[in-house]
N, C-alpha and C positions, 0 to 999 in steps of 0.2 A: 306306981310304976308308969302309969300313963302320964303322970305329971313329969316324971323324969324324961320320958321320950319327947314330950312337948318342949321341954327346956333344951335338950341336947340337939334337936332337929335343926334349929337355926345355926347352931355352931357347926354341925356337920356340913350344912349347905355352904357356909362361908369357907370351910376348909376345902371342900370340893371345888369351889370357884377359884380359890387361890391356886390349887394344883393345876387346874385347867389353864389358868393364865400363865403359869410357868412353862407348861408344855408348848403353848402357842408362841411364847417368847423364844424358846429354844429352836422351834421349827422355823420361826422367822429369821433367826440368825444363821441357821444352817443352809437355808435355801439359796441365798446369793453365792455362797461358797460352792455349792453343788453346781449351780448354773455356770460359774466361771470354769470349774474343772471340766465340765462337759464341753463347753465351748473350746477350751484349749485342746482337748482330745480331738474334737472335730476338725480344727485347723490343721493339726499335725497330720491327720489322715488325709486331708485335702491336698497338702503339699507333697506327700509321699505317694499318693494313689492317683487314680485316673479322675477326670472331671466328673465321672458318674458317682464317685465316692465322696465328693465334697459336700459339706453340710448345707442344708437348705436354709435360706433366709439370711446368710452371712452377707454383710455389706449393704443390706436394705435399710431404708430409713427407719422402719418399724421393727426390724429384726425378725420379721416373720417370713414365711415361705410364699413366694409369688404365686406358686401353683396351688396353694391350699385355700380353704374357704376364708372369707373375711373374718369370721369369728375366731378362727385359729390364729390368724395373724395378729389380731388384737390381744388374744390371750397370752401369747408368748412374750416374754420380756426381751428387751433389746440386748444383744450380745455385746458386752464391754470390750472384748478382744477385737471383734469385727469393727466396732466404732473406732478403736484406737489405731487399727491397721486397715484402712480402706484398700480396695483393689488397686487403685492407682499407685499406692505406696509399695506394692509387692515388688520384689526383685525380679527383673525380667530374666528369662532363660537365655543363655548364650547360644545354645544350639537347639533351635526349636524343632528341626526335622529329626525323625528317627534315624536317618542316615548319618546326620552329623553327630547324634548322641552316641553312636557306636564307635566313633573315632576318639582315641585317647587325646586328652588336652596336649597341645604343643606339637602334634604330629599332623602332617598333611593328609587329606583324604586319599584313599587307595588309588582313585583314578588320576590324581595329580602326582602320586609317587611313581606311577608307571611312565610318565612323560620324561623324555630326556632333558637334561639340564640345558638352559639356554646357552648358546655359544658365547664365549667371551668377546667383549668389544674389540674391534681391530685396533692394533697399536697405532698410536698417533705418530705419523711420520715425523722424524726429526727435521727441524728447520735448519738448513745449512747456514752457518754463520761464518763470517770472516773476521779475523782478528785485526785486519788492517784498519777498518774504520774506527775501532775502539782504541787504537794507539794514541797515546798522548804526544802529538807532534809539536805541541807548544807553539813557538814562534814560526816553525817551519810549515805549519798547516797551510798557510796562504801560498807558499811556494809549491807545496805538494799538489794542491788543487789546480794551480796555474799550469804546472807541468803536465798533469793529466789532461787538462783541456787542450793544451797545445799539441800534445802527442796523440790525442783522441784515444786514450787508453782507459781501461777500468783500473781499479786499485790493484788487482792482481797483475794485470798487464804492465802497469807502471813499475811495480815491485820487481817483476821478472826482468824487465829491461835494465833496471839499475843493478840488480844482482848479476846479470850476465855481463854487464859492462865492468863491474868490479872483478868478477872472476876471470873474465877474458880480457885482462888489461893489455892494451896494445893492439886489440882486434876491433874490427867493426862488423856490424851486422849487414850482410848483403842479402838482397832478395832477388828472386828471378823465377823463371818458368819457361814453358814451351811457347810455341808461336800462337796457338789458338787460345791460350789462357786457361785451359782446363787443368793444367798441372802448375802448382805454385809451391815455392819452398823458401826457406830462409836459412842462412848459414853464417856462422861466425868465423871470420878469417882475417888475415892481415889486409890492409889497404894496398900493400905492395905484394902482388901475386907472383908466385913461382909456378910457371906453367911447364908441363911436360908435353912434348910433341912426339908421340909414338908412331913408329912406322910398321907396326905389325899388320897382318893382312886386313883386319877389319878396321883398325884405326886409320890406316892409310886411305881406305875408300871413303870413310865418312868424316875424315879430317877431325879426329877425336883429340883435340887439345884440351887439357884439363889440369886442375890443381886438386890436391888431395887433402882432406880434412878428416879428423876422427868422427865417428858416427854420433857422438854426443853433441857435436856442434852443428849438426844438420837436423832440420825439422821440416817435414812435409806438411804444408799448410792445407792443401786440398788436391784432389785428383787421383787418389789411390785407386779408384775404380776405373780410371782412364789410362792406367799404365799397363803396358805389356812388356814381356821380357824375352830376350833372345840370348841363347847360349850355344857354344860349340866347343869342340876339342875337349879340354879338361872340364868345361862347364863351371869353372870357378868364377870367371868374370860374368857378372849379371848386367847385360846391356839392356837397360830399361829405357823405354821411350813412350811418348804419347801415342796411343792407338788412333787418335783422331787426326792429328797433324803430322805425326811421324818424327817430331823433333826429340832428340836425346839431350836433355838439359842436365842430367846427372846420371851416374851409373856406379856399380860396385866393381872396382878394378881387380884384376887377378893379383897384382902386386900388393894390394892392401884390402883383403876381404873384410876387414873390420872397420873400414871407412868408406868414404864416398869420393868419387872423382867428379868435380863440378866443372861444367863448361863455362869459361869466363865470358864468352860471347852471348850467353843466355842470361847474364845478370842485368838487373836494372841499372840505369846510369846514375852516377853521382857518388858511389862509394869506392870505386877503384881509383887508386892514385897512380900506380905504375904496374907494368907487366914485364917480367923477365922470363924468356922462353929457353928451355933446355931440351935438346933432342935426346930421345931414348930409343935405342936399337931394339925395338920389340920383335923384329924379324928373327933375332937370335936371343930370345927372351931369357933363357937360363943363364947364358954367359953375361948378358947385360945386368941381370939381378946380382950376380956375384961380384961384378966389378963396381957396381954403384954402392956407395957407402951409406946413403941416407934415405933412399926412396922407400925401403921396406919399413921404416919406422915412422913414416909420416902420418899414419892413422893412429898412433899412440898419443896419449895425453901428455 
């Protein structure tokens, strides 16, 4: 019996050594897996929790805790997850402040939402353009520019002059005004003027000889603020004159309230070719108007 124990004891020792060796191998294989799982769990808690809950020793060269003893730092294995993801590679937070984290993504902060919207920019004023300079004048461009230069007119003024000349064929443009020059006008009429010499109470005293034109052919160039008006009796006739020098260069006659009576002696020289004078019995105005066949229509186009 003792011999059998002596023979079996070495065999039992070898079997025990083999079993212990297998246990050590299994433990050695499980330990790295447990370390990785623990490190992953600590990283997730660190990203979801506060800085106080972050694992100690992550991101350090030795994988240990900077606040622990040196022996503890040396004893702990380096974390493979921390080595693969250093702190510099972590994704930065977009809204670092607690106030910014409360605001939903894509929405302005509450203090900005209360501000009124900025006013729209003022509209750009439209630049006035003229179609005349863009016209294709062709070979007539040189004549056009020379005409403007001689007449000292802008493109608009030159076009108006030519249009008026075409529309008022047989007429000329007369210019005139009062004595002091405060009132100036232009009028399109014939170069051969038909003048009425009225003998009514006011025309006789002021020697109001005049020719009549439609209102569309008369244009006041300046002096509207220097004109004053006198009326009497029916107040249909508007006797306008310069309040500075007192000269009546034009007025609105009772016979033609839709036109103007122009004083030929107030026109500038050079446009009148001839004058024919007709007496009008304004002292008996109603009878003279009935007997005259053309005077009432002289202000019509």
